[in-house]
C-alpha positions, 0 to 999 in steps of 0.5 A: 565589485571587482576582486581589486576594490574588495581587496583596497577596502579591506586593506583600508578597513585594517589601517583605520582600525589600527589607527583607531585602537591604542592603548587606553589609559584610566585616570588615577587618583594621584593624577588629575583626569585632564593630566592622564591621556596618551595621545599618539603622535600624528602619522605624518610627523616625522622623527629624527633617527637619533631619538630612541624608539621608546622616547619621543617628543610630543610638541603638541601636548604633554602626556603624563602616565602615572600609577597611584602611590600604593601607600595610604598612610601618610608619609611624615618627613622633616621640612628641608631639602633632601638630594636623592638618586636614581638611574636608568639605561638610555640607548646611548649608555647608562644615566645617573640622575640626581633630584633635590626636593624641597619638602615643607610640611610633607608637601613637595615645594619643588624639584630640581634635576641636580645631576643629569646626562652629558648626553644631548639626546637624553639632556633634552628628554631630561628637560622635557620630564622636568618641564612636566614632572614639576606640574604633577608633583608640586604642591602634592602630598609625598603619600600622593605621589605614585610612579611615573612611566612617561612624562612630556614624551619622556620614557626612560628619565621617569625610571630614574625619577621613580627610584629617587622618589623611592629614596626620599620616601624611605628617608621618612 
């Protein structure tokens, strides 16, 4: 085998290894194992130059990365609708978000984004986040809900949501 062929094979091996090695995620008690997966986007998928490097839309499979709740003690809160706020920094600006949670028997019955961004790209990711987060928290007790790093392709909106969820739990 000549030097050029050996170099080519070594380079291809590095490409395969780097493509196969990625961060591993471990299912947590707060999220069913089927929902806690991390799927890297296909190498051939073009990305828009307006997307942030930290948020990319995954259209083939919704992903959720969460951390279990630190509290093992049940959170007791009166039935009702609660509005809480959070914020995060997007590439365009600081984003303030407001969520409305409907709670019954310490369980989340619904969640809505009542105040969001006016920036189209941020609105897109906030919408994706809301589609995914509803599947993750509706029907769960507050004490079962942890923090979220990435939901349905959104990695910044969860920061504001985590703040809002912390505020809700503090109202208990």
